[in-house]
N, CA and C atoms as a LAMMPS dump frame, in Angstrom:
ITEM: TIMESTEP
0
ITEM: NUMBER OF ATOMS
336
ITEM: BOX BOUNDS ff ff ff
-5.0000000000000000e+02 5.0000000000000000e+02
-5.0000000000000000e+02 5.0000000000000000e+02
-5.0000000000000000e+02 5.0000000000000000e+02
ITEM: ATOMS id mol type element x y z
1 1 1 N -36.203 -347.41 183.676
2 1 2 C -34.676 -346.558 183.292
3 1 3 C -34.83 -345.67 184.695
4 2 1 N -35.737 -345.512 185.618
5 2 2 C -35.032 -344.677 186.712
6 2 3 C -34.28 -345.369 187.179
7 3 1 N -33.373 -346.752 187.174
8 3 2 C -32.949 -347.68 188.14
9 3 3 C -31.456 -347.346 187.877
10 4 1 N -31.388 -346.432 186.558
11 4 2 C -29.971 -345.812 186.071
12 4 3 C -29.508 -345.053 186.552
13 5 1 N -30.342 -344.394 187.391
14 5 2 C -30.466 -343.211 188.187
15 5 3 C -29.506 -343.723 190.052
16 6 1 N -31.135 -344.282 190.273
17 6 2 C -30.574 -344.833 191.346
18 6 3 C -29.297 -346.269 191.74
19 7 1 N -28.825 -346.254 190.62
20 7 2 C -28.002 -347.365 191.065
21 7 3 C -26.533 -346.689 191.975
22 8 1 N -26.462 -345.539 191.326
23 8 2 C -25.295 -344.398 191.908
24 8 3 C -25.702 -344.554 193.811
25 9 1 N -26.91 -344.388 193.851
26 9 2 C -27.069 -344.38 195.459
27 9 3 C -26.513 -345.941 196.291
28 10 1 N -27.027 -346.936 195.456
29 10 2 C -26.638 -347.965 195.443
30 10 3 C -24.864 -348.682 195.648
31 11 1 N -24.066 -348.063 194.563
32 11 2 C -22.704 -348.4 194.116
33 11 3 C -21.97 -348.66 195.719
34 12 1 N -22.535 -348.021 196.779
35 12 2 C -21.176 -348.297 198.159
36 12 3 C -21.948 -349.613 198.53
37 13 1 N -20.61 -350.42 199.303
38 13 2 C -20.926 -351.129 199.356
39 13 3 C -21.168 -351.754 200.661
40 14 1 N -21.165 -350.676 202.171
41 14 2 C -21.202 -350.543 203.122
42 14 3 C -22.209 -349.167 203.549
43 15 1 N -23.414 -349.281 203.914
44 15 2 C -24.101 -348.395 204.51
45 15 3 C -23.693 -347.404 205.486
46 16 1 N -24.267 -346.396 205.067
47 16 2 C -23.77 -345.376 206.209
48 16 3 C -24.266 -343.734 205.976
49 17 1 N -24.374 -343.102 206.834
50 17 2 C -25.071 -341.748 206.517
51 17 3 C -24.835 -341.049 205.438
52 18 1 N -23.229 -341.278 204.755
53 18 2 C -23.098 -340.73 203.785
54 18 3 C -23.67 -341.171 202.329
55 19 1 N -24.125 -342.484 202.775
56 19 2 C -24.909 -343.284 201.624
57 19 3 C -25.84 -342.484 201.216
58 20 1 N -26.76 -341.409 202.048
59 20 2 C -28.29 -340.722 201.768
60 20 3 C -27.831 -339.552 200.297
61 21 1 N -26.438 -339.125 200.777
62 21 2 C -26.313 -337.884 199.769
63 21 3 C -25.743 -338.467 198.399
64 22 1 N -25.366 -339.752 198.5
65 22 2 C -24.502 -340.41 196.976
66 22 3 C -25.851 -340.622 196.131
67 23 1 N -26.452 -339.464 195.403
68 23 2 C -27.83 -340.026 194.37
69 23 3 C -27.295 -338.997 193.296
70 24 1 N -27.924 -339.582 191.836
71 24 2 C -27.217 -339.062 190.744
72 24 3 C -28.37 -337.782 190.946
73 25 1 N -27.864 -336.537 190.27
74 25 2 C -28.598 -335.521 190.196
75 25 3 C -29.908 -335.367 189.6
76 26 1 N -30.285 -336.18 188.856
77 26 2 C -31.328 -336.996 187.79
78 26 3 C -32.692 -337.422 189.123
79 27 1 N -32.039 -337.956 189.819
80 27 2 C -33.201 -338.817 190.974
81 27 3 C -33.394 -337.064 191.747
82 28 1 N -32.583 -336.775 192.019
83 28 2 C -32.829 -335.487 193.304
84 28 3 C -33.637 -334.979 192.633
85 29 1 N -33.687 -334.475 191.664
86 29 2 C -34.466 -333.431 190.562
87 29 3 C -35.623 -334.243 190.532
88 30 1 N -35.892 -335.382 189.916
89 30 2 C -37.121 -335.893 189.473
90 30 3 C -38.019 -336.349 191.118
91 31 1 N -37.308 -336.525 192.704
92 31 2 C -37.776 -336.461 193.378
93 31 3 C -38.237 -335.682 194.287
94 32 1 N -37.513 -333.979 194.162
95 32 2 C -37.798 -333.255 194.132
96 32 3 C -38.61 -332.172 193.85
97 33 1 N -38.393 -332.052 192.488
98 33 2 C -39.498 -331.328 191.766
99 33 3 C -40.364 -331.536 191.493
100 34 1 N -40.367 -333.002 191.069
101 34 2 C -41.551 -333.708 190.183
102 34 3 C -42.513 -334.231 191.276
103 35 1 N -42 -334.477 192.741
104 35 2 C -42.793 -335.332 193.364
105 35 3 C -42.861 -334.362 194.764
106 36 1 N -41.958 -334.095 195.185
107 36 2 C -41.923 -333.059 196.724
108 36 3 C -42.499 -332.103 196.58
109 37 1 N -42.263 -331.165 196.083
110 37 2 C -42.668 -329.438 195.614
111 37 3 C -44.158 -329.341 195.124
112 38 1 N -44.267 -330.508 194.04
113 38 2 C -46.062 -330.253 193.84
114 38 3 C -46.583 -330.547 195.06
115 39 1 N -46.319 -331.53 195.719
116 39 2 C -47.511 -331.975 197.112
117 39 3 C -47.645 -330.857 197.663
118 40 1 N -46.669 -330.009 197.945
119 40 2 C -46.375 -329.107 199.003
120 40 3 C -46.9 -327.943 198.541
121 41 1 N -46.731 -327.924 196.993
122 41 2 C -47.895 -326.514 196.886
123 41 3 C -49.033 -326.915 196.533
124 42 1 N -49.537 -327.878 196.138
125 42 2 C -50.726 -328.248 195.737
126 42 3 C -52.108 -327.618 197.426
127 43 1 N -51.341 -328.32 197.986
128 43 2 C -52.104 -328.193 199.805
129 43 3 C -51.501 -327.372 200.261
130 44 1 N -51.485 -326.342 199.768
131 44 2 C -51.044 -324.763 199.876
132 44 3 C -50.551 -324.694 201.362
133 45 1 N -49.146 -325.597 201.497
134 45 2 C -48.3 -325.289 202.612
135 45 3 C -47.685 -324.313 202.781
136 46 1 N -47.577 -323.499 204.118
137 46 2 C -46.584 -322.648 203.939
138 46 3 C -45.148 -322.734 204.082
139 47 1 N -44.087 -321.832 204.32
140 47 2 C -43.265 -321.989 203.925
141 47 3 C -42.541 -322.69 205.375
142 48 1 N -42.96 -322.35 206.475
143 48 2 C -42.303 -322.898 207.633
144 48 3 C -42.618 -325.067 207.481
145 49 1 N -44.148 -325.203 206.888
146 49 2 C -44.017 -326.754 207.006
147 49 3 C -42.938 -327.36 205.515
148 50 1 N -42.799 -326.856 204.285
149 50 2 C -42.125 -326.79 203.698
150 50 3 C -41.108 -327.235 204.363
151 51 1 N -40.042 -326.042 205.022
152 51 2 C -38.794 -326.288 205.899
153 51 3 C -38.602 -327.481 207.085
154 52 1 N -39.711 -327.248 207.508
155 52 2 C -40.214 -328.772 208.554
156 52 3 C -40.102 -330.525 207.75
157 53 1 N -40.608 -330.209 206.69
158 53 2 C -40.562 -331.306 205.745
159 53 3 C -39.43 -331.58 205.57
160 54 1 N -38.678 -330.578 204.625
161 54 2 C -36.868 -331.15 203.999
162 54 3 C -36.532 -331.481 205.361
163 55 1 N -36.063 -330.755 206.457
164 55 2 C -35.839 -331.445 208.272
165 55 3 C -35.893 -332.974 208.261
166 56 1 N -37.324 -333.031 208.221
167 56 2 C -37.691 -334.466 208.898
168 56 3 C -37.343 -335.734 208.104
169 57 1 N -37.474 -334.65 206.786
170 57 2 C -37.424 -335.857 206.092
171 57 3 C -35.253 -336.352 205.569
172 58 1 N -34.607 -335.381 205.883
173 58 2 C -33.516 -335.484 205.547
174 58 3 C -32.963 -336.255 206.556
175 59 1 N -33.187 -335.897 208.161
176 59 2 C -33.069 -336.51 208.928
177 59 3 C -33.498 -338.366 209.253
178 60 1 N -34.636 -338.454 208.579
179 60 2 C -34.986 -340.004 208.376
180 60 3 C -33.996 -340.52 207.718
181 61 1 N -33.394 -340.2 206.499
182 61 2 C -32.809 -340.415 205.357
183 61 3 C -31.323 -340.869 205.969
184 62 1 N -31.039 -339.705 206.913
185 62 2 C -29.665 -340.673 207.852
186 62 3 C -29.918 -341.657 208.676
187 63 1 N -31.12 -341.615 208.924
188 63 2 C -31.623 -342.549 210.28
189 63 3 C -31.611 -343.95 209.8
190 64 1 N -32.327 -343.807 208.385
191 64 2 C -31.925 -345.427 207.583
192 64 3 C -30.963 -345.769 207.132
193 65 1 N -30.098 -344.753 206.403
194 65 2 C -28.747 -345.173 206.391
195 65 3 C -27.76 -345.495 207.124
196 66 1 N -27.919 -345.862 208.692
197 66 2 C -26.785 -345.786 209.383
198 66 3 C -25.975 -346.9 209.781
199 67 1 N -26.534 -347.728 208.827
200 67 2 C -26.239 -348.789 209.359
201 67 3 C -26.216 -349.342 210.517
202 68 1 N -27.051 -349.194 211.617
203 68 2 C -27.329 -349.321 213.146
204 68 3 C -28.658 -350.763 213.147
205 69 1 N -28.163 -351.475 213.804
206 69 2 C -29.322 -352.758 214.012
207 69 3 C -30.191 -352.465 215.085
208 70 1 N -31.399 -351.519 214.306
209 70 2 C -32.268 -351.014 214.887
210 70 3 C -33.517 -351.238 214.393
211 71 1 N -34.454 -351.968 215.216
212 71 2 C -35.978 -352.345 214.539
213 71 3 C -37.187 -351.874 214.811
214 72 1 N -36.68 -350.909 216.083
215 72 2 C -37.837 -350.421 216.457
216 72 3 C -39.081 -350.802 216.836
217 73 1 N -38.846 -352.399 217.233
218 73 2 C -40.137 -352.562 218.404
219 73 3 C -41.028 -353.106 217.762
220 74 1 N -42.402 -353.3 218.357
221 74 2 C -43.494 -353.124 217.341
222 74 3 C -44.052 -351.965 216.48
223 75 1 N -42.764 -350.954 216.787
224 75 2 C -42.903 -349.806 215.058
225 75 3 C -42.615 -350.304 213.94
226 76 1 N -42 -351.361 214.072
227 76 2 C -41.673 -351.998 212.8
228 76 3 C -42.175 -352.859 212.163
229 77 1 N -43.389 -352.819 212.285
230 77 2 C -44.164 -353.343 211.216
231 77 3 C -45.293 -351.877 210.744
232 78 1 N -44.801 -350.642 210.986
233 78 2 C -45.144 -349.44 210.807
234 78 3 C -44.262 -348.519 210.181
235 79 1 N -42.954 -348.193 210.77
236 79 2 C -41.821 -347.418 210.546
237 79 3 C -40.684 -348.044 210.117
238 80 1 N -40.035 -347.886 208.438
239 80 2 C -38.796 -348.246 208.095
240 80 3 C -37.787 -347.677 209.484
241 81 1 N -37.324 -348.659 209.486
242 81 2 C -36.437 -348.809 210.66
243 81 3 C -34.604 -349.197 209.8
244 82 1 N -33.513 -348.627 210.326
245 82 2 C -32.367 -349.061 209.556
246 82 3 C -32.311 -350.535 209.414
247 83 1 N -32.79 -351.172 210.035
248 83 2 C -32.425 -353.218 209.944
249 83 3 C -33.518 -353.462 208.996
250 84 1 N -34.983 -352.56 208.514
251 84 2 C -35.701 -352.912 207.331
252 84 3 C -34.939 -352.579 206.131
253 85 1 N -34.512 -351.478 206.097
254 85 2 C -34.223 -350.876 204.75
255 85 3 C -32.617 -351.361 204.409
256 86 1 N -32.173 -351.867 205.136
257 86 2 C -30.881 -352.392 204.745
258 86 3 C -31.114 -353.968 203.669
259 87 1 N -31.995 -354.824 203.845
260 87 2 C -32.833 -355.087 202.748
261 87 3 C -32.612 -354.752 201.557
262 88 1 N -32.836 -353.572 201.326
263 88 2 C -33.174 -352.938 200.475
264 88 3 C -31.647 -352.547 199.165
265 89 1 N -31.095 -352.46 200.166
266 89 2 C -29.129 -352.228 199.798
267 89 3 C -28.723 -353.748 199.508
268 90 1 N -29.185 -354.727 199.993
269 90 2 C -28.599 -355.855 200.071
270 90 3 C -28.213 -356.112 198.23
271 91 1 N -27.042 -356.987 198.411
272 91 2 C -26.257 -357.477 197.4
273 91 3 C -26.437 -358.795 196.938
274 92 1 N -27.292 -359.451 198.036
275 92 2 C -27.523 -361.077 197.985
276 92 3 C -29.187 -361.147 196.843
277 93 1 N -29.166 -362.276 195.922
278 93 2 C -30.237 -362.051 194.939
279 93 3 C -31.184 -362.318 195.4
280 94 1 N -31.149 -362.636 196.966
281 94 2 C -32.468 -363.461 197.389
282 94 3 C -33.657 -362.383 197.867
283 95 1 N -32.413 -360.836 198.187
284 95 2 C -33.264 -359.574 198.897
285 95 3 C -33.482 -358.807 197.59
286 96 1 N -33.229 -359.19 196.069
287 96 2 C -33.166 -358.554 195.082
288 96 3 C -35.363 -357.88 194.922
289 97 1 N -35.118 -356.611 194.448
290 97 2 C -36.891 -356.157 194.329
291 97 3 C -37.833 -356.253 196.116
292 98 1 N -36.805 -356.064 196.707
293 98 2 C -37.538 -356.016 198.291
294 98 3 C -37.197 -354.602 198.736
295 99 1 N -38.393 -354.204 199.854
296 99 2 C -37.896 -352.735 200.882
297 99 3 C -37.718 -352.215 200.069
298 100 1 N -39.092 -351.614 199.314
299 100 2 C -38.582 -350.145 198.46
300 100 3 C -39.049 -348.913 199.392
301 101 1 N -39.889 -348.689 200.373
302 101 2 C -40.336 -347.802 201.502
303 101 3 C -39.378 -347.365 201.681
304 102 1 N -39.717 -346.475 201.862
305 102 2 C -38.613 -346.235 202.923
306 102 3 C -39.202 -344.629 204.16
307 103 1 N -40.304 -344.999 204.184
308 103 2 C -40.848 -344.378 205.61
309 103 3 C -41.641 -345.279 206.155
310 104 1 N -42.556 -345.648 205.161
311 104 2 C -43.602 -346.721 206.481
312 104 3 C -44.091 -347.944 205.6
313 105 1 N -43.768 -349.08 206.256
314 105 2 C -43.683 -350.411 205.758
315 105 3 C -44.843 -350.648 204.924
316 106 1 N -46.402 -350.156 205.285
317 106 2 C -47.599 -350.255 204.822
318 106 3 C -47.029 -350.086 203.03
319 107 1 N -46.401 -349.096 202.81
320 107 2 C -46.522 -349.219 201.768
321 107 3 C -46.026 -350.42 200.346
322 108 1 N -45.035 -350.921 200.886
323 108 2 C -44.118 -352.09 200.717
324 108 3 C -45.053 -353.322 200.685
325 109 1 N -46.37 -353.429 201.49
326 109 2 C -47.342 -354.761 201.867
327 109 3 C -48.094 -354.156 200.669
328 110 1 N -48.81 -352.724 200.68
329 110 2 C -49.738 -352.583 199.163
330 110 3 C -49.148 -352.925 198.313
331 111 1 N -48.322 -352.432 197.659
332 111 2 C -47.661 -352.257 196.436
333 111 3 C -46.785 -354.155 196.278
334 112 1 N -46.879 -354.906 197.371
335 112 2 C -45.857 -355.99 196.778
336 112 3 C -44.462 -355.715 196.684
């Protein structure tokens, strides 16, 4: 059911930094209010940590959607790169249901 929201993000045919902000309001609301804010609140993070988190998070989103041919060398096995994330946006059926992680590759390895 959440794919309905996420299809807007995938509607662009070419990845670029603007792809980062092409999201359904419902998806943004679920992510921010339903996931990010509760985690930060439960951990008792001060406002400076919230601000730093959102700056790093936004910067990373722009980076992985930048359409750069960068794989981060040996770090590609740990951290999601633009090259890794582009498979998530591929229109080729062989790439469907791949590379959901947007920060750490281990998430895809652990959850298939």
